C-alpha positions in Angstrom: -114.3 -156.3 49.8 -113.5 -155.2 53.3 -114.7 -157.6 56.0 -116.9 -155.2 58.7 -116.6 -157.7 60.8 -112.5 -156.8 61.3 -113.4 -153.3 61.9 -111.6 -152.4 64.9 -110.3 -149.2 66.6 -107.1 -149.9 65.1 -108.8 -149.7 61.6 -107.3 -146.3 59.4 -110.3 -144.9 58.0 -111.2 -143.0 54.7 -114.1 -141.2 52.9 -115.2 -140.2 49.7 -117.6 -136.8 49.9 -120.4 -136.1 47.3 -123.3 -134.7 46.4 -125.3 -137.0 45.4 -123.5 -139.9 46.5 -125.8 -142.8 45.7 -124.1 -143.6 42.0 -120.2 -143.5 43.4 -118.2 -146.8 42.9 -114.9 -145.5 44.4 -116.2 -147.7 48.3 -116.4 -150.8 46.5 -113.3 -150.6 44.5 -110.9 -149.0 47.7 -112.2 -151.6 49.7 -111.8 -154.6 47.8 -108.4 -153.4 47.2 -107.6 -152.6 50.7 -108.8 -156.5 51.3 -106.8 -158.0 49.2 -103.6 -156.2 50.2 -105.0 -157.0 53.9 -104.6 -153.9 54.9 -106.6 -152.7 58.0 -108.1 -149.8 56.4 -111.8 -149.2 55.1 -113.5 -146.3 53.1 -116.9 -145.2 53.8 -119.2 -142.7 51.9 -120.4 -138.9 53.0 -123.2 -137.2 51.4 -122.4 -133.8 52.0 -124.1 -130.7 50.2 -122.4 -127.9 49.1 -123.4 -125.2 51.6 -122.3 -128.2 54.3 -118.7 -128.8 53.1 -116.6 -126.3 55.4 -118.0 -127.3 58.3 -117.7 -131.2 57.7 -114.1 -130.6 56.1 -113.9 -128.8 59.7 -115.0 -131.9 61.4 -112.9 -134.2 59.7 -109.8 -132.6 60.7 -110.3 -134.0 64.3 -111.1 -136.7 63.5 -107.5 -139.0 64.7 -108.5 -142.3 62.9 -109.1 -140.4 59.6 -105.8 -140.7 57.1 -107.8 -138.5 54.3 -110.6 -138.9 51.9 -111.8 -138.5 48.2 -113.8 -135.6 46.9 -116.0 -136.0 43.7 -118.7 -133.9 42.4 -119.5 -131.0 42.7 -116.8 -130.3 45.5 -113.7 -130.2 44.0 -113.3 -126.8 43.7 -114.2 -125.5 46.9 -112.4 -128.3 48.8 -109.2 -126.4 47.3 -109.8 -123.7 49.4 -110.1 -125.9 52.5 -106.9 -127.5 52.2 -104.0 -125.9 54.4 -101.8 -127.0 51.2 -102.1 -127.9 47.7 -99.8 -129.7 44.8 -98.8 -127.4 42.2 -101.1 -130.2 39.7 -103.9 -129.0 41.8 -102.7 -125.4 41.8 -102.6 -125.4 38.5 -105.8 -127.2 37.4 -107.6 -125.2 40.3 -109.4 -128.2 42.0 -108.6 -131.2 44.5 -109.9 -134.8 44.8 -107.4 -136.3 47.5 -106.8 -134.7 50.5 -104.4 -136.6 53.4 -104.7 -135.2 56.2 -101.5 -135.4 58.7 -101.8 -136.3 62.6 -102.1 -132.9 63.8 -105.3 -132.3 61.5 -103.7 -130.5 58.5 -105.1 -131.2 55.0 -102.9 -131.4 51.8 -104.9 -131.7 48.8 -103.8 -133.5 45.2 -105.1 -134.0 41.8 -105.2 -137.7 40.2 -108.7 -137.3 38.0 -106.6 -136.3 34.7 -103.7 -138.8 35.7 -106.0 -141.4 36.2 -107.9 -140.8 33.0 -104.8 -140.7 30.9 -103.6 -144.2 32.0 -107.1 -145.5 31.6 -106.9 -144.3 28.2 -102.7 -145.9 27.9 -104.0 -149.2 28.9 -106.8 -149.4 27.2 -104.2 -149.0 24.1 -105.6 -145.5 23.0 -102.7 -143.6 21.8 -102.1 -139.6 22.6 -99.3 -138.1 21.4 -99.6 -135.5 18.4 -103.5 -136.5 18.3 -106.0 -133.7 18.1 -108.5 -133.7 20.9 -111.8 -132.3 21.7 -113.1 -132.2 25.3 -116.4 -131.3 26.9 -115.9 -129.1 30.0 -113.6 -126.9 32.2 -114.7 -127.7 35.9 -112.8 -129.4 37.9 -112.6 -133.1 36.2 -112.0 -131.2 33.4 -109.6 -129.2 33.9 -107.6 -131.9 35.6 -108.0 -134.2 32.4 -107.1 -130.7 30.0 -103.5 -130.7 32.0 -102.9 -134.7 32.0 -103.7 -134.6 28.1 -101.5 -132.0 27.7 -98.6 -132.9 29.7 -99.2 -136.8 27.3 -98.1 -135.0 24.2 -101.3 -134.2 22.5 -101.2 -132.0 19.8 -103.9 -129.7 19.7 -107.2 -129.6 22.4 -109.7 -128.4 21.8 -112.3 -126.4 24.8 -115.8 -126.4 24.5 -117.6 -125.5 27.4 -121.2 -123.5 27.8 -119.2 -120.9 29.9 -117.3 -119.0 27.7 -115.4 -117.8 30.6 -114.3 -120.7 32.4 -113.2 -121.7 28.9 -111.3 -119.0 27.8 -109.9 -119.2 31.8 -109.0 -122.9 30.8 -107.5 -121.9 27.8 -105.5 -119.3 28.9 -104.1 -121.4 31.8 -103.3 -124.4 29.4 -101.1 -122.0 26.8 -99.2 -120.5 29.6 -98.3 -124.2 31.2 -97.7 -125.9 27.7 -96.5 -123.1 25.3 -96.2 -125.3 22.4 -99.7 -126.8 22.3 -102.6 -125.9 19.9 -105.3 -125.4 22.2 -108.6 -123.6 21.6 -112.2 -122.6 22.0 -114.8 -125.0 20.9 -118.6 -125.4 19.9 -120.5 -127.6 20.0 -119.2 -129.8 17.5 -116.6 -132.3 17.9 -116.0 -133.5 14.6 -112.4 -133.5 13.3 -111.2 -134.9 16.3 -109.0 -138.1 16.7 -110.4 -138.3 20.3 -113.9 -136.4 22.0 -114.0 -136.9 25.8 -117.0 -135.6 28.0 -115.3 -134.1 30.8 -118.7 -132.9 32.5 -121.3 -134.6 34.6 -123.9 -134.5 32.0 -125.4 -138.2 31.2 -125.0 -138.9 34.9 -129.0 -138.0 35.6 -131.7 -139.1 33.2 -132.9 -136.3 30.8 -129.3 -134.6 30.9 -128.9 -132.8 27.7 -125.9 -134.6 25.3 -122.0 -132.9 26.3 -121.8 -132.1 22.4 -123.1 -132.8 18.9 -123.3 -136.4 18.1 -124.5 -135.3 14.9 -121.3 -134.9 13.8 -119.7 -137.5 15.2 -117.7 -139.7 12.4 -116.6 -144.1 13.1 -112.8 -142.4 13.1 -113.7 -141.3 16.4 -112.7 -142.5 19.8 -115.0 -141.3 22.2 -114.4 -141.0 26.0 -116.7 -140.8 29.0 -115.7 -140.1 32.7 -118.9 -141.1 34.2 -119.7 -144.4 35.4 -122.7 -145.0 36.8 -124.6 -145.2 33.9 -121.5 -147.3 32.4 -123.2 -146.5 28.6 -124.0 -142.8 29.1 -126.2 -141.4 26.3 -123.1 -140.3 24.4 -121.3 -143.5 24.5 -124.9 -144.9 22.8 -125.0 -142.5 20.4 -121.1 -142.7 19.1 -122.1 -146.8 19.5 -124.2 -146.3 16.8 -122.2 -144.1 14.4 -119.2 -147.0 14.6 -116.9 -144.4 17.1 -114.5 -146.7 19.4 -115.8 -145.8 22.9 -114.2 -145.6 26.0 -116.6 -146.3 29.1 -115.5 -144.1 32.8 -114.3 -146.9 34.6 -111.0 -147.5 33.5 -110.6 -143.6 34.6 -111.9 -145.5 38.1 -109.7 -147.8 38.3 -106.7 -146.4 37.4 -107.2 -143.7 39.7 -107.9 -146.1 42.6 -104.4 -147.6 42.9 -103.0 -143.3 42.4 -105.2 -142.7 45.3 -104.4 -145.6 47.8 -100.3 -144.8 47.2 -101.7 -141.2 48.0 -102.9 -142.1 51.7 -100.4 -144.8 51.8 -97.8 -142.1 51.9 -99.6 -140.4 54.8 -97.6 -141.1 58.3 -100.6 -141.3 60.1 -100.2 -145.3 59.2 -100.8 -147.4 62.2 -98.7 -150.1 63.7 -101.6 -152.4 63.5 -101.8 -151.8 59.5 -102.3 -155.4 58.6 -105.4 -157.0 59.3 
């Protein structure tokens, strides 16, 4: 963990923006990484409501010691419109979760959710090529995961979302970007797929409904989460009872941490007093 007694006027600052903020684990993980590398950086949490996001981002532009910030639920889609530029992947996905700030206050957005999720699966030895995947959700994180899964070489992707319009939009964009991929809109039934993914925030709060019909799960499936807290969500608990292999949300975060740190380290704002 970053030693707060070493924070000074030369420390480069980063933030994570969310609502709510209590559950995020990125500050601990990122600050441990900074400390292990001997870097004079610190990441702090900002609790920002959607109504205040634009004003907060305007203020962040003027903080000269700020090199960038991470964006999570529920701001990933809205933040894309507040950046001066975004990557091609972020444009396809329609969301941003990492923003770098240049010395003149301009902001560039990138999306690393999908790449982090796929990397976490691969590190766990979960094969993706040619697989049939069921993805619950069509929001910012689910969009990123869908495009990353498509790029990984899966053979079939079904999107199931409470809002059919969002699912339809995602399916259409995937079909244009990956014409060889079988992609369709699904129901709450996850049966018949090799991999079942919860790409929603359902399970984050006590009393949330399940993201799919868990009575249709079978022991030969892998069930994966993007939620990190609690580690074992109601979906994963139900999958365990059936005998499924489960994949928790933490590997997605750990994989993203290095990707995020690398993206921010490339910022030209780096101080000459980099090491503590």
